[in-house]
C-alpha positions as CSV (number, residue, x, y, z in Angstrom):
1,M,71.8,-129.1,72.4
2,H,75.5,-128.2,72.5
3,T,74.9,-125.9,69.5
4,D,72.5,-123.7,71.4
5,I,75.1,-121.5,72.9
6,E,72.8,-119.2,74.8
7,R,70.9,-122.0,76.4
8,C,74.2,-123.8,77.4
9,V,75.6,-120.7,78.9
10,R,72.5,-120.1,81.0
11,A,72.6,-123.8,82.2
12,V,76.3,-123.4,83.2
13,Q,75.8,-120.0,84.9
14,S,72.8,-121.4,86.9
15,K,74.6,-124.7,87.6
16,D,71.5,-126.6,86.4
17,A,72.0,-130.3,87.1
18,R,69.1,-131.1,84.8
19,F,71.5,-130.7,81.8
20,D,74.2,-133.0,83.2
21,G,74.9,-135.5,80.4
22,W,73.1,-133.4,77.8
23,F,76.3,-131.5,77.0
24,F,79.8,-130.8,78.4
25,T,81.5,-127.4,79.0
26,A,85.1,-127.2,77.9
27,V,87.2,-124.2,79.3
28,L,89.7,-122.9,76.7
29,T,92.0,-121.4,79.3
30,T,92.4,-124.4,81.6
31,R,91.8,-127.1,79.1
32,I,89.4,-128.8,81.5
33,Y,85.9,-130.0,80.7
34,C,83.0,-130.0,83.2
35,R,79.3,-130.9,83.6
36,P,76.9,-128.0,83.6
37,S,76.4,-128.2,87.3
38,C,80.1,-127.9,88.2
39,P,80.4,-126.2,91.6
40,V,83.3,-124.0,90.7
41,V,82.8,-120.4,89.6
42,P,81.7,-120.5,86.0
43,P,84.3,-119.3,83.5
44,K,83.9,-116.2,81.3
45,V,81.5,-116.8,78.4
46,E,84.3,-116.2,75.8
47,N,86.3,-119.0,77.4
48,M,83.5,-121.6,77.1
49,T,83.0,-124.0,74.3
50,F,80.5,-126.9,74.3
51,Y,80.7,-130.5,73.2
52,P,78.0,-133.2,72.9
53,S,80.0,-136.0,74.6
54,A,82.9,-136.6,77.0
55,A,84.7,-138.4,74.2
56,A,84.6,-135.3,72.0
57,C,86.1,-133.3,74.8
58,Q,88.9,-135.8,75.3
59,Q,89.6,-135.9,71.5
60,A,89.9,-132.2,71.5
61,G,92.6,-132.3,74.2
62,F,90.5,-131.4,77.3
63,R,90.8,-133.4,80.6
64,A,88.0,-134.2,83.1
65,C,87.4,-131.8,86.0
66,K,88.5,-133.2,89.3
67,R,85.6,-131.4,91.2
68,C,82.5,-132.2,89.2
69,R,83.7,-135.5,87.7
70,P,81.8,-135.2,84.4
71,D,82.5,-138.8,83.5
72,T,80.1,-139.9,86.2
73,S,77.1,-137.8,85.1
74,P,73.9,-139.5,83.9
75,G,73.9,-140.4,80.2
76,S,72.2,-138.3,77.6
77,P,68.4,-139.0,77.7
78,E,68.4,-138.6,73.9
79,W,69.8,-142.1,73.3
80,N,66.9,-143.7,75.1
81,A,64.3,-141.6,73.5
82,R,65.3,-142.0,69.8
83,A,65.2,-144.9,67.4
84,D,67.6,-143.6,64.7
85,A,71.0,-145.1,63.9
86,V,73.0,-142.8,66.2
87,A,70.8,-143.5,69.2
88,R,70.9,-147.3,68.5
89,A,74.7,-147.1,68.1
90,M,75.0,-145.3,71.5
91,R,72.9,-147.9,73.2
92,L,75.0,-150.7,71.7
93,I,78.3,-149.0,72.6
94,G,77.0,-148.7,76.2
95,D,76.3,-152.4,76.1
96,G,80.0,-153.1,75.2
97,V,79.5,-154.1,71.6
98,V,82.6,-152.2,70.3
99,D,84.8,-153.7,73.0
100,R,83.6,-157.2,72.1
101,E,83.0,-157.1,68.4
102,G,84.8,-154.0,67.2
103,V,83.5,-151.3,64.9
104,P,82.6,-153.8,62.2
105,G,80.4,-155.7,64.6
106,L,78.7,-152.5,65.6
107,A,78.1,-151.6,62.0
108,A,76.7,-155.0,61.2
109,R,74.2,-154.8,64.0
110,L,73.0,-151.5,62.7
111,G,72.9,-152.5,59.0
112,Y,75.4,-149.9,57.9
113,S,79.0,-149.8,56.8
114,A,81.6,-149.0,59.3
115,R,82.4,-145.8,57.4
116,Q,78.7,-144.7,57.6
117,V,78.5,-145.3,61.3
118,E,81.8,-143.4,61.9
119,R,80.5,-140.5,59.8
120,Q,77.1,-140.3,61.6
121,L,78.6,-140.4,65.1
122,L,81.3,-137.8,64.3
123,A,78.6,-135.5,62.9
124,E,76.4,-135.7,65.9
125,L,78.8,-136.5,68.8
126,G,82.1,-135.2,67.7
127,A,83.7,-138.6,68.2
128,G,83.7,-141.9,66.5
129,P,82.8,-145.3,68.0
130,L,86.3,-146.1,69.1
131,A,86.7,-142.8,70.9
132,L,83.3,-143.2,72.6
133,A,84.1,-146.7,73.7
134,R,87.5,-145.5,75.0
135,A,85.7,-142.8,77.1
136,Q,83.5,-145.5,78.5
137,R,86.6,-147.6,79.4
138,A,88.2,-144.7,81.1
139,Q,85.0,-144.1,83.2
140,T,84.9,-147.8,84.2
141,A,88.6,-147.7,85.1
142,R,88.1,-144.7,87.3
143,L,85.2,-146.4,89.1
144,L,87.3,-149.5,89.8
145,I,90.4,-147.5,90.8
146,E,88.4,-145.4,93.3
147,T,86.0,-148.0,94.8
148,T,87.9,-151.3,94.9
149,A,91.2,-152.7,96.0
150,L,91.8,-154.5,92.8
151,P,95.4,-154.4,91.6
152,M,95.9,-152.0,88.7
153,A,96.6,-154.8,86.2
154,E,93.2,-156.3,87.1
155,V,91.5,-152.9,86.8
156,A,93.0,-152.5,83.3
157,F,91.7,-155.9,82.3
158,A,88.3,-155.4,83.8
159,A,87.8,-152.0,82.2
160,G,88.5,-153.4,78.7
161,F,92.0,-152.1,78.0
162,S,94.3,-154.2,75.8
163,S,97.5,-153.4,77.8
164,I,98.7,-151.8,81.0
165,R,100.5,-149.2,79.0
166,T,97.3,-148.1,77.2
167,F,95.4,-148.1,80.5
168,N,98.0,-145.9,82.2
169,D,98.2,-143.5,79.2
170,T,94.5,-143.1,78.9
171,V,93.9,-142.5,82.6
172,R,96.7,-139.8,82.7
173,E,95.3,-138.2,79.5
174,V,91.7,-138.1,80.6
175,F,92.1,-137.3,84.3
176,A,95.5,-135.7,84.5
177,L,96.5,-138.1,87.2
178,A,98.2,-141.5,87.2
179,P,96.0,-144.5,88.3
180,G,97.8,-144.6,91.7
181,E,97.2,-140.9,92.2
182,L,93.5,-141.3,91.5
183,R,93.3,-144.1,94.1
184,E,95.2,-142.0,96.7
185,R,93.0,-139.0,96.0
186,A,89.9,-141.1,96.4
187,G,91.2,-142.4,99.7
188,R,91.7,-138.9,101.1
189,S,88.3,-137.7,100.0
190,G,86.5,-140.7,101.5
191,R,85.1,-142.1,98.3
192,A,87.1,-145.4,98.6
193,R,85.9,-145.8,102.2
194,T,82.2,-145.2,101.4
195,A,82.3,-147.9,98.8
196,P,84.3,-150.8,100.2
197,R,85.0,-154.1,98.6
198,P,83.9,-156.4,101.3
199,T,84.4,-159.7,99.5
200,P,86.3,-160.8,96.4
201,G,84.3,-160.2,93.2
202,V,81.9,-157.7,94.8
203,I,81.8,-154.1,93.7
204,T,79.7,-151.4,95.4
205,L,78.9,-148.2,93.6
206,R,76.3,-145.4,93.1
207,L,74.2,-145.0,90.0
208,P,73.4,-141.4,89.4
209,Y,70.1,-140.2,87.9
210,R,68.3,-137.0,87.1
211,A,65.9,-135.9,89.8
212,P,63.1,-136.4,90.5
213,L,62.8,-140.2,90.7
214,N,59.8,-142.0,92.1
215,P,60.9,-145.5,93.1
216,S,57.5,-146.8,94.1
217,N,56.2,-148.1,90.7
218,L,59.7,-148.8,89.5
219,F,60.8,-151.2,92.2
220,G,57.3,-152.2,93.1
221,H,56.8,-153.6,89.6
222,L,60.1,-155.3,89.4
223,A,59.6,-157.0,92.8
224,A,56.0,-158.0,92.3
225,T,56.6,-159.6,88.9
226,G,60.0,-161.1,89.9
227,V,60.6,-164.7,88.7
228,P,61.4,-167.0,91.7
229,G,65.0,-168.0,91.7
230,V,66.0,-165.2,89.2
231,E,64.7,-162.1,91.1
232,E,63.8,-161.2,94.7
233,W,63.2,-158.3,97.1
234,R,65.5,-158.7,100.1
235,D,66.5,-156.2,102.8
236,G,65.2,-153.2,100.9
237,A,66.9,-154.1,97.6
238,Y,65.8,-155.6,94.3
239,R,68.1,-158.5,93.5
240,R,68.5,-160.5,90.4
241,T,70.8,-162.8,88.4
242,L,72.5,-161.5,85.2
243,C,73.5,-163.4,82.2
244,L,76.5,-161.5,80.8
245,P,78.9,-161.9,77.8
246,Y,81.8,-163.3,79.8
247,G,80.1,-164.9,82.7
248,H,77.2,-164.2,85.1
249,G,76.5,-161.9,88.0
250,I,74.2,-161.0,90.8
251,V,73.1,-157.4,91.4
252,A,71.4,-155.8,94.3
253,L,69.8,-152.3,93.6
254,T,68.7,-150.1,96.5
255,P,66.8,-146.8,96.1
256,H,68.2,-143.8,97.9
257,P,67.1,-140.1,97.8
258,D,69.9,-139.0,95.5
259,H,71.2,-142.2,93.9
260,I,70.6,-146.0,93.4
261,G,72.9,-148.1,95.5
262,C,74.4,-151.0,93.4
263,R,76.2,-154.1,94.6
264,L,77.5,-156.3,91.9
265,S,79.0,-159.8,92.2
266,L,80.6,-160.9,88.9
267,T,82.3,-164.1,87.8
268,D,84.3,-162.1,85.3
269,P,85.2,-158.4,86.0
270,R,85.2,-157.7,82.2
271,D,81.4,-157.7,82.5
272,L,81.3,-154.6,84.8
273,T,80.6,-151.9,82.2
274,I,77.9,-154.0,80.6
275,A,76.3,-154.9,83.9
276,I,76.2,-151.2,84.9
277,S,74.7,-150.2,81.6
278,R,72.0,-152.9,81.7
279,C,71.0,-152.0,85.3
280,R,70.8,-148.3,84.3
281,W,68.7,-149.3,81.3
282,M,66.4,-151.5,83.5
283,L,65.8,-148.6,85.9
284,D,65.4,-146.0,83.2
285,L,68.0,-143.8,85.0
286,D,69.0,-141.7,82.0
287,A,65.5,-140.4,81.5
288,D,64.8,-136.7,81.6
289,P,61.8,-136.7,84.1
290,V,61.4,-132.9,84.0
291,A,60.8,-132.9,80.2
292,V,58.5,-135.9,80.5
293,D,56.4,-134.5,83.4
294,D,56.2,-131.0,81.9
295,Q,54.5,-132.3,78.8
296,L,52.2,-134.7,80.6
297,R,51.1,-131.9,82.9
298,D,49.7,-130.1,79.9
299,D,46.8,-132.6,80.0
300,P,44.6,-131.3,82.9
301,L,43.4,-134.8,83.7
302,L,46.9,-136.2,84.0
303,A,48.4,-133.2,85.8
304,P,47.2,-134.2,89.3
305,L,48.7,-137.6,88.9
306,V,52.1,-136.1,87.9
307,D,52.0,-133.5,90.6
308,K,51.2,-136.1,93.3
309,A,54.2,-138.3,92.5
310,P,56.5,-136.8,89.8
311,G,59.5,-138.6,88.3
312,R,58.0,-142.0,87.5
313,R,60.2,-144.2,85.4
314,V,59.4,-147.1,83.0
315,P,60.5,-150.4,84.6
316,R,62.4,-152.2,81.9
317,T,64.6,-155.4,81.7
318,V,68.2,-156.4,81.6
319,D,67.5,-158.8,78.7
320,A,65.1,-158.1,76.0
321,A,64.7,-161.7,74.8
322,E,64.0,-162.8,78.4
323,F,61.3,-160.2,78.7
324,A,59.6,-161.3,75.4
325,V,59.4,-164.8,76.7
326,R,57.9,-163.6,80.0
327,A,55.4,-161.4,78.2
328,V,54.1,-164.5,76.4
329,L,53.9,-166.4,79.6
330,G,51.9,-163.5,81.1
331,Q,49.3,-163.3,78.4
332,Q,45.8,-163.2,79.8
333,V,46.8,-164.5,83.2
334,S,47.4,-162.9,86.6
335,T,50.8,-161.7,87.8
336,A,51.0,-164.6,90.2
337,A,50.2,-167.1,87.5
338,A,52.8,-165.6,85.2
339,R,55.4,-165.8,87.9
340,T,54.5,-169.5,88.5
341,H,54.9,-170.4,84.8
342,A,58.2,-168.5,84.5
343,G,59.5,-170.1,87.7
344,R,58.8,-173.6,86.3
345,L,60.7,-172.7,83.1
346,V,63.6,-171.4,85.1
347,R,63.9,-174.5,87.3
348,A,63.7,-176.8,84.3
349,H,66.0,-175.0,81.8
350,G,67.9,-172.3,83.7
351,V,71.6,-172.5,84.6
352,P,72.0,-172.9,88.4
353,V,74.0,-170.3,90.3
354,E,75.2,-169.9,93.9
355,D,74.0,-166.9,95.9
356,A,75.7,-166.6,99.3
357,E,73.6,-163.5,100.3
358,G,70.0,-164.6,99.4
359,G,67.7,-166.9,97.6
360,L,68.7,-166.5,93.9
361,T,69.2,-169.9,92.3
362,H,69.2,-169.7,88.5
363,L,69.9,-167.6,85.4
364,F,66.9,-167.2,83.2
365,P,67.2,-169.8,80.4
366,T,68.6,-168.6,77.1
367,S,66.6,-168.7,73.9
368,K,68.8,-171.6,72.6
369,A,68.0,-173.6,75.7
370,L,64.3,-172.9,75.4
371,A,64.3,-173.7,71.7
372,A,65.3,-177.3,72.6
373,L,62.4,-177.9,75.0
374,D,59.6,-180.3,74.4
375,P,56.4,-178.1,74.1
376,D,54.3,-180.9,75.5
377,T,56.0,-180.4,78.9
378,L,54.6,-176.8,79.1
379,A,51.6,-176.4,81.3
380,L,50.1,-173.9,78.9
381,P,47.2,-173.8,76.5
382,R,48.1,-175.2,73.1
383,S,47.9,-171.7,71.4
384,R,50.3,-170.2,73.9
385,R,52.7,-173.1,73.5
386,T,52.8,-172.4,69.8
387,T,53.4,-168.7,70.5
388,L,56.3,-169.5,72.9
389,T,58.0,-172.1,70.8
390,T,57.8,-169.9,67.6
391,L,59.2,-166.9,69.5
392,V,62.2,-168.8,71.0
393,A,63.0,-170.4,67.7
394,A,63.1,-167.0,66.0
395,L,65.3,-165.6,68.8
396,A,67.6,-168.7,68.8
397,D,68.3,-168.7,65.0
398,G,68.7,-164.9,64.8
399,T,65.6,-164.3,62.7
400,L,64.3,-162.0,65.4
401,K,66.8,-159.8,67.3
402,L,65.8,-158.0,70.4
403,D,68.6,-156.0,72.0
404,P,69.6,-152.4,72.8
405,G,70.3,-151.7,69.1
406,S,66.9,-152.9,67.8
407,D,64.9,-150.8,65.5
408,W,61.7,-150.4,67.3
409,D,59.3,-150.2,64.3
410,R,61.0,-153.2,62.6
411,A,60.8,-155.2,65.8
412,R,57.1,-154.5,66.0
413,V,56.6,-155.7,62.4
414,Q,58.6,-158.9,63.1
415,L,56.7,-159.6,66.3
416,A,53.3,-159.1,64.6
417,G,54.3,-161.8,62.1
418,L,54.6,-164.4,64.9
419,P,51.5,-166.3,66.0
420,G,49.8,-165.1,69.2
421,F,51.4,-161.7,69.2
422,G,48.6,-159.1,69.4
423,P,48.8,-155.3,70.0
424,W,49.1,-155.7,73.8
425,T,52.0,-158.1,73.8
426,I,53.8,-156.2,71.0
427,E,53.5,-152.9,72.9
428,V,54.5,-154.2,76.3
429,V,57.6,-155.7,74.7
430,A,58.3,-152.4,72.9
431,M,57.9,-150.5,76.2
432,R,59.8,-152.7,78.7
433,A,62.2,-154.7,76.5
434,L,63.1,-152.3,73.7
435,G,62.6,-149.1,75.7
436,D,60.4,-147.2,73.3
437,P,59.2,-144.2,75.4
438,D,56.1,-143.8,73.2
439,A,54.9,-147.4,73.5
440,F,51.2,-147.4,74.4
441,L,48.7,-150.0,75.6
442,P,45.2,-148.7,75.0
443,T,43.6,-152.2,75.2
444,D,45.2,-153.0,78.6
445,L,42.4,-153.5,81.2
446,G,44.2,-151.6,84.0
447,M,44.8,-148.7,81.6
448,R,41.2,-148.5,80.5
449,R,39.9,-148.7,84.1
450,A,42.3,-146.0,85.3
451,A,41.4,-143.8,82.3
452,A,37.6,-144.2,83.0
453,E,38.0,-143.3,86.7
454,L,40.0,-140.2,85.7
455,G,37.5,-139.0,83.1
456,L,39.6,-139.9,80.1
457,P,38.1,-141.9,77.2
458,A,38.0,-145.6,78.1
459,T,37.7,-147.1,74.6
460,P,41.0,-147.9,72.9
461,A,40.3,-145.8,69.8
462,A,39.2,-142.7,71.8
463,L,42.0,-143.1,74.4
464,T,44.6,-143.4,71.6
465,A,43.3,-140.2,70.0
466,R,43.5,-138.3,73.4
467,A,47.0,-139.7,74.0
468,A,48.3,-138.1,70.8
469,A,49.1,-135.0,72.9
470,W,51.3,-137.1,75.2
471,R,53.7,-138.2,72.5
472,P,56.6,-139.1,72.6
473,W,56.1,-140.0,76.2
474,R,53.0,-142.2,76.2
475,A,54.9,-145.0,78.0
476,Y,55.3,-142.7,81.0
477,A,51.7,-141.8,80.8
478,V,50.9,-145.5,81.1
479,Q,53.0,-145.6,84.3
480,Y,51.1,-142.7,85.8
481,L,47.7,-144.3,84.9
482,W,48.7,-147.7,86.2
483,A,49.9,-146.2,89.4
484,S,46.5,-144.6,90.1
485,D,45.4,-148.1,91.1
486,D,46.2,-149.1,94.8
487,H,47.8,-152.4,93.7
488,P,50.9,-153.8,95.5
489,I,52.7,-153.6,92.2
490,N,52.7,-149.8,92.5
491,H,54.3,-149.6,95.9
492,L,57.7,-150.3,97.3
493,P,57.6,-153.7,99.0
494,A,57.5,-153.7,102.8
């Protein structure tokens, strides 16, 4: 979008927050870059230039605005709506792959050479993978500086910097303030006081999103399908355990009118960026609800559902492999039965954790742990046991990879090659585990019932033909149709 100068100028002049994260405005006279909704008086048009990423602004020598804090804007919705190499690379960078595995590791996951990945990212984002990862580290550092009492050396380590000197230099370059000055400024503005660090290892922060956001089906679904011991709804928050690269964590996510409250308890602070990224992914916070809803409103039968409760998101997962296992356990059974099966698996094979604030007891078992189980111990029909054991074996040996960088179409083909994976299971994995915004479930009973009541075609073939006009947002249409049923899964828990 940053190449559409007229559209960018209009967005900046109208301070349109819908475009935050889509592009960044750099001011040639002040050498500052801002989000489109920056509250300051817009600069003259001739002094504006536009970049597709904060990293590109930083590489060009611009520093972040101290008023609008462009580094805290929601991510571009493009990366969650596309399946090409650039979008997959951005999802993997957000998940910390470059920090953990370097550019060669990123390239290997994408199936390209490091030079090809560098070239593609530079062409579209104006910055390579190292610069994009550096911008993410700077954002994490600022968050820790302003919202915790961690010593600066620990902040540098947690944000992923290799040395204190690199940390100091980066913070000064990006924010035009030393780390200590950033913390002092946050204290004066009240940001540090509104996000205290009450206990060691606990970080409290806000997760921004593009309005509107309807939390009912989002949190209702996560709470109603929660696996005992791994997930729970407590005191108005969805809580769950997280299995992370350097350790584990517990997160509590609370919906508010203008943000999602997030409390993270981590055994290793290096997992902070990854934990935030996975929580944002699970809640679909980088979606563009206005674009989605506008297109779905074009269907006169869907329009009343959208107008009644706009901003529905697709509830996803923090671990794609975990969700695939849960999808198999939930085949052709009720939500309660699926939770029971998953709870048994967790108690038998999950790693125990301590939760001082609630009732969480385990991490969901890894694919390697499940690959070693005795199938005869599973209280499942024989055919579903075969489906489960084949799935976890493929995940454990790397034959099947389900992660933020997965190619959606390739993953569908691989899943279809496993026994017991029919269209419903494949599409629900594509929707909730892989994040394909166009995943569609025309054979789902709830979908067909809602469609019939609304006057839409109820047979899978006819419904699929009608849904062609909803592309590429059919997964969101599914949420609106499911939510038309007055089921507890579609409402915030009491």
